[in-house]
Structure formats: C-alpha cells, structure tokens
C-alpha positions as CSV (number, residue, x, y, z in Angstrom):
1,M,0.0,0.0,0.0
2,R,1.1,3.6,-0.7
3,T,-0.3,6.7,1.0
4,L,-0.5,10.0,-0.8
5,L,-0.8,13.2,1.4
6,L,-2.0,16.0,-0.8
7,L,-1.8,19.5,0.6
8,R,-3.0,22.7,-1.0
9,H,-0.8,25.7,-0.2
10,G,-1.8,28.1,2.5
11,K,-3.9,31.2,1.7
12,S,-1.9,33.7,-0.4
13,D,-1.5,37.4,0.1
14,W,-3.2,39.5,-2.6
15,D,-2.2,42.8,-1.0
16,H,0.8,43.3,-3.3
17,D,0.9,43.6,-7.1
18,L,3.0,40.5,-7.8
19,P,2.9,37.9,-10.5
20,D,1.0,34.8,-9.4
21,H,4.1,32.7,-9.1
22,D,5.6,35.2,-6.7
23,R,2.7,35.7,-4.3
24,T,3.5,35.0,-0.6
25,L,1.3,33.6,2.1
26,S,-1.0,35.8,4.0
27,K,-1.0,35.9,7.8
28,R,-3.8,33.4,7.9
29,G,-1.9,31.2,5.4
30,R,1.2,31.1,7.6
31,K,-1.0,30.2,10.7
32,A,-2.7,27.4,8.7
33,A,0.7,26.1,7.4
34,K,2.0,26.0,11.0
35,A,-1.0,24.2,12.2
36,M,-0.9,21.7,9.4
37,G,2.9,21.2,10.0
38,K,2.2,20.2,13.6
39,Y,-0.6,17.8,12.5
40,I,1.5,16.2,9.7
41,A,4.6,15.8,11.9
42,S,2.7,14.3,14.8
43,T,0.1,12.1,13.0
44,G,0.8,9.0,11.0
45,P,1.6,8.1,8.4
46,R,4.4,10.6,8.2
47,P,5.8,11.4,4.7
48,T,9.3,10.2,3.8
49,Q,9.4,12.4,0.7
50,V,7.9,15.8,-0.4
51,L,7.2,17.1,-3.9
52,C,6.4,20.8,-3.9
53,S,5.5,23.3,-6.5
54,D,8.2,26.0,-6.9
55,S,5.8,28.9,-6.4
56,K,6.6,31.3,-3.5
57,R,3.4,30.3,-1.6
58,T,4.0,26.6,-1.9
59,R,7.7,26.9,-0.9
60,E,6.7,29.1,2.1
61,T,4.0,26.5,3.1
62,W,6.7,23.8,3.1
63,E,9.3,25.9,4.9
64,I,6.8,26.5,7.7
65,I,5.7,22.8,7.8
66,A,9.4,21.7,7.9
67,E,9.8,23.8,11.1
68,A,7.4,21.5,13.0
69,D,8.7,19.1,15.6
70,W,9.4,16.0,13.5
71,G,11.5,14.3,16.2
72,S,14.2,14.1,13.6
73,E,14.9,15.7,10.3
74,P,11.9,16.6,8.2
75,P,11.5,14.6,4.9
76,V,13.5,15.6,1.8
77,C,11.6,18.1,-0.3
78,E,12.0,18.5,-4.1
79,L,10.9,21.9,-5.5
80,L,9.5,21.2,-8.9
81,P,8.5,23.9,-11.5
82,E,6.3,21.4,-13.3
83,L,4.0,21.3,-10.2
84,Y,3.2,25.0,-10.5
85,L,-0.5,25.1,-11.4
86,A,-0.2,21.5,-12.6
87,S,-3.2,19.7,-14.0
88,T,-4.5,16.5,-12.6
89,E,-2.7,14.6,-15.3
90,G,0.5,16.5,-14.6
91,L,0.4,15.7,-10.9
92,L,-0.4,12.1,-11.6
93,R,2.5,11.8,-14.1
94,R,5.0,13.2,-11.7
95,I,3.8,11.1,-8.7
96,R,4.1,8.0,-10.9
97,Q,7.9,8.7,-11.1
98,V,8.4,8.5,-7.3
99,D,10.6,5.6,-6.2
100,A,8.8,2.6,-4.8
101,E,10.7,2.9,-1.5
102,T,8.7,5.9,-0.7
103,E,5.6,4.6,1.1
104,T,4.1,7.9,2.1
105,L,4.4,10.9,-0.2
106,L,3.4,14.5,0.5
107,V,2.6,16.7,-2.5
108,I,2.1,20.5,-2.0
109,A,0.3,21.9,-5.0
110,H,-2.5,24.2,-6.3
111,E,-6.1,24.2,-7.3
112,P,-7.7,22.9,-9.4
113,G,-5.1,20.2,-9.6
114,C,-5.5,19.1,-6.0
115,S,-9.3,18.5,-6.2
116,G,-8.9,17.0,-9.7
117,L,-6.4,14.5,-8.4
118,V,-8.6,13.5,-5.5
119,H,-11.5,13.0,-7.9
120,A,-9.4,11.0,-10.4
121,L,-8.0,8.7,-7.8
122,T,-11.1,8.2,-5.6
123,G,-14.1,9.5,-7.5
124,A,-14.8,12.0,-4.7
125,R,-15.7,15.6,-5.6
126,M,-15.3,18.3,-3.1
127,R,-14.3,21.9,-2.4
128,Y,-10.6,22.0,-1.5
129,P,-9.9,24.9,0.7
130,T,-6.4,26.5,1.1
131,A,-4.1,24.5,3.4
132,A,-6.5,21.5,3.4
133,L,-4.9,18.1,3.6
134,A,-6.2,15.0,1.8
135,R,-5.0,11.4,2.6
136,I,-5.5,8.8,-0.2
137,D,-4.5,5.2,0.4
138,T,-3.8,3.2,-2.7
139,P,-3.5,-0.6,-3.0
140,H,-0.2,-0.6,-4.9
141,E,3.3,-1.4,-3.9
142,N,4.8,1.2,-6.2
143,W,3.8,4.6,-7.5
144,R,4.0,3.7,-11.2
145,A,0.9,1.5,-10.8
146,L,-1.2,4.4,-9.4
147,S,-4.4,4.6,-11.5
148,E,-7.7,6.3,-11.5
149,N,-10.5,5.2,-9.2
150,E,-8.4,2.8,-7.1
151,G,-7.6,5.1,-4.2
152,E,-9.5,5.4,-0.9
153,L,-10.0,8.9,0.4
154,R,-9.3,8.5,4.1
155,L,-9.2,12.2,5.1
156,L,-9.9,15.7,3.8
157,L,-9.0,18.0,6.6
158,P,-9.2,21.8,6.3
159,P,-7.1,23.7,8.9
160,K,-10.2,25.1,10.6
161,Q,-11.1,21.5,11.6
162,L,-7.7,20.8,13.2
163,P,-7.8,20.4,17.0
164,A,-6.9,23.5,18.9
165,K,-3.7,21.7,20.2
166,N,-2.4,21.8,16.7
167,G,-3.3,25.5,16.3
168,G,-6.4,24.9,14.3
169,G,-10.0,25.9,14.7
170,A,-10.8,29.4,16.0
171,A,-7.1,30.1,16.4
172,L,-6.9,30.5,12.6
173,E,-9.4,33.3,12.3
174,D,-7.9,36.7,11.5
C-alpha cells in the first residue's frame, strides 16, 4: 500500500501587485501552514518524501511545515517547476515517477489540480480549501501503478477542523 498526502498551499497574500508565481502567504496562510505542520509531523503516516511546486506560496508553506517538531529531520523536499499550477494529469504523471521505496508521499500543490487529483484517484468531488490536507491510500506497492478510481479517500482536513492543540479551529481566524 502507498499513501498520498496532498496539501493545497496556504492562503496567499493578494495585497501586493506581484505575479501569481511570486505571491507569498497571508498571515492566515502562515498560521494554517504552521497548524498543518504540527498535525502532519505528529500524526501517522508521516511522509518520507515531499514534492512541492516551486511557487513562492507553496515553498513558504513547506518551509513552515518543515519547522514543526518532526522528532528528527523533516523529509527531503523537491521543489518542482512542473507542479506550479499542474493539471490533474501533470500531478499524476509526476507522482508515478516517485521511487517505490517511498511509502508515504506529501505533495504540495495548487487548485484545481488538487481537487482534480482526489477526484481522479477516488471518485470524490469536493471543495478543496487552502491548506487542506487529503489522505489517499492506494492498494499498490509502487507509485508507477497508481491509477484512477483505485484510491480510498481517508481524510480531507481543512485547517479550521484541526484540534486547537495543533493551532487549528478558531485560532486560525484573523
């Protein structure tokens, strides 16, 4: 079995006139990333590899998550230009290239790719808020075999639904 953790980046800051790729996280986005970092680092299964879009907001989301208490070093993260605004097919194509030794993979990406990938793998359709985390379990022993409609959506967790101990819930309100 392989587990995919799929995280949409934190809420971005629209207060500055920047190209989309260069937008940073808002204050709320940083709080949500910190809360998700605590949750991911303290709850199983923990990722052993991270694939992250190279946009400023996804990189910043990962940097904040990596600061959580992992008990050891956080997983290795690859920043990938091809994940910036990647389509469902683009995300799936890249995930299929991950080594079989990686049992749990965290991907930090954008909409509509995140919700599209959840739908493709599980058949589930849903709203995918910023900083929400999905967990999809697949029946395969390697990522190359990942195919549509074979995954089981085990979790879709928006940061507002995190326990207060993780910094979620009302603590995320601005």
